[in-house]
Structures are given as structure tokens and as C-alpha cells.
N, C-alpha and C positions, 0 to 999 in steps of 0.2 A: 896245714889243715885247711880244708875248704869249707867256707860257711855256707851251709845249705839254706838256713832261715835266718835272715838278719834280725828279725825279732820274734820272741816266743815267750810265753808265760807258763809258769809252773803253779798248781794251786794245791795247797794242803787243806784239806777239808775236815773240820771237826764238828761236834755236834752244836756249839753255840757261837762258832767264829771260823773264818778261813783266812789263810795267809797267801798271798799271791806275789810271786816275784816275776817281774818283766825283765829279760835280758835282750839288750839292744847291742848289735856289733856293726858299727859304721862300715861303709863299703871300703874306705881307705884305710882301714884298721883291722887287726885281729884282736884287739882288746876290748872285750865287752864291757858294758855298764850295766848295773843292776839297779832296780827300784823294787822295794819291798813294802807292802802295805798289808794291814790287817783290817779285816770287815767283819761285822756281825752277820749272823744269818736271818736277820729281820728283812722283810722285803725291801724297806726303804734303802737298807745299807747294800743289799744285792743289786738294786738299781744303780747305787753309786759305784758299786764294783764294775757292772757292765759300762758306765759311762767312762770310767778309767781305762778300761780295756780299749774302748773305741778311740779315746784320746790318743792312746799310745800305739795305735795301728795294729 
């Protein structure tokens, strides 16, 4: 299978929190790695979520 996007993120949004999973597939492998984090919907935590996304490309 051809990897189209080597890094992507899925977000499950709820009323008081969100859960995000970043999936990364290295160029030399087809085995993805997963990072899962939970954030609240307060502005400070949403800013932390944005920082986490930027940090992970």
C-alpha cells in the first residue's frame, strides 16, 4: 500500500474534551506509530493541543 500522508491526525470532539491521535509512518517503513492525547475544551488546553500538533508536524 502506498502511504499518501506520512503524518496525519484524527480528532474526536466531545462537549468537555477532545481526544486526538497522531499517526506517523516513517519513509523507510509501512508500520505506523500512534500518539494519543486527551485535551479539555478550555482555551488554555486548546492552545496546548495546537502546540502539540505543530510539534508533531
